[in-house]
C-alpha positions, 0 to 999 in steps of 0.5 A, spaced: 500 499 499 502 507 498 500 513 501 500 519 498 503 526 500 496 530 498 489 528 499 483 531 495 481 539 495 489 540 497 491 546 493 497 544 488 502 547 483 505 541 477 512 541 477 512 537 471 510 535 465 504 539 459 501 543 465 507 544 469 506 552 472 498 550 474 495 551 480 489 548 482 484 545 486 485 536 487 480 533 484 480 525 485 487 521 487 487 515 484 491 511 488 492 504 484 495 508 479 499 513 482 495 519 480 491 525 482 486 529 478 487 536 479 482 543 476 483 545 470 490 541 468 492 536 463 485 538 460 482 532 454 478 533 449 473 528 449 468 524 443 461 523 446 456 520 442 449 523 440 445 523 447 439 527 449 444 533 452 447 534 445 444 532 439 449 533 435 454 530 439 459 534 443 466 535 444 468 535 452 473 537 454 476 535 461 481 535 466 485 528 466 490 525 471 497 527 473 502 521 475 502 524 485 510 525 484 508 530 479 504 535 483 507 540 490 503 542 495 501 550 494 503 551 502 509 549 500 511 552 494 509 558 496 514 556 502 519 555 498 519 561 492 519 565 498 525 563 500 530 562 495 527 571 493 530 572 500 537 569 500 538 572 493 536 579 497 541 578 502 
């Protein structure tokens, strides 16, 4: 059993990948795949069939998953950034 350093509703920053630098809230944690779904990051386009909601079919954009090693808590990220900028000034 592996444990994750973040949990649902935590504010995180994506550290690497196509969504690098994006900040968002964790919508879900996929423990089996060691991935997290971050709000507004790793957006994918999902083609849907015709239905009553979408009579013509639709292309829906939604969040994909990011490996949990590629995210960092926003509070830790901000602390690290302020520590670096403080060291540069001194």
